N, C-alpha and C positions, 0 to 999 in steps of 0.2 A: 896479427892473424891474417891469413890469406882470404880472399873473396870466396864465398860459398854460395851455392845455388839452393834456393828454397822454392818449393812448389806449393801453390795454394791448394789446400785440400777441400775448402769450401770458400764461399765469398767472405766469410768472417774469420777464417783460420789460415795463418801463415806459420807453419812449424819451423822452429829454429833447431839447428843441430845441437847435440849435447855440448859440443865444444863452445858454440856461441853462447848457450845458456850459462855455461860455467864461467866464461870470460866476463859476462855481464852480472854474474852473481844471482841468477834467477833460479827460482824454485816454483813449485806449484802454487798458484795464487798470487805470484808476484805481479806488480803493476808496472807498466812501461809507458813512459812519455814518448809519443811518436811525433817527430817534427819533419815536415816536408818543405824543402826550400829548393827552388830551381831544379826540380826533378830528382833531388836526392832525399833519401829517407834516413833520418837519424833516430836510433833507439837509445833511450836513456832510462835505466831503472829508477823508479821513484824510491827514495829513501823512506823509512818508516815515518819520519817527521813530516815528509811531504804527504804521505797517506793520511796522517792524523789531521793535517791542515785541510785536506780535501774533505774528510769526514766532518770536521768542524764547520766548514763552509756549507756543505750540503745540509747539515743539521740546522744551521742558521737560516738557510733559505727555506727549509721546510717549516720551521717555527714562525718565520716572518710571513709565510704564505700558508695559513691553515687550509685554505681551499685546495691547494696543490696536494697537501698531505691527505686530505679527505678524499680527493679524487683518486689518488694512488691506492688508498685503502679500499675504496669502493670497487675499483678496477680489479684488484686482487681478489676481493670477495666474489665478484661476478665470475672470474676465471675459475675459482675453486668450486663454486656452485655448478658451473657448466661441466666440470670434470666429474663431480659427484652425480649429476643427472645422467651423464653419459654412461658411467659405470652401472648405475641403477638400472638404466634401460637395457644394457647388455645382460645383466643378471636376470631381469624379468624375461628377456627373450630366451635365455638359456634354460630357464625352468618353466617356461610356458607349457601348460597342459600336464605338468607333473603334479602329483599330490603334494600338499604342503607337509611340513614336518609335523604340524598339529594333526593333520588327517592320519598320517602314518602312526603317530603315537596312539591315537584312539583306536585305530584298527588293530594294532599289536596288543593294546591293553585289553580289548574285547576278546581277543583270541586266548589270552592268558587267564581269563576268568574261569573259575571252577564251576 
């Protein structure tokens, strides 16, 4: 394969051409080992066995360090709560000053009385 030029689209993203992806056997979600030696970058797709070993190693480190797992869980819970709070605040602002659905229900119900 001849040399190809890739342009960073963001600090975390380096797109590879379809030809390069095909040559490496990559698909969406594929993991790649990146090695940098003497100014050269080497990309090597991780085999499924490598991924399973990585997951086993990660699971082992989390189980051996419950505080790390607890911290991660707390952090994710805080992020989720912050998102919910933001959405709730936006909804309150959108409907500020508007009658509630309950108020509308009673108003309409009173109109329909004979």
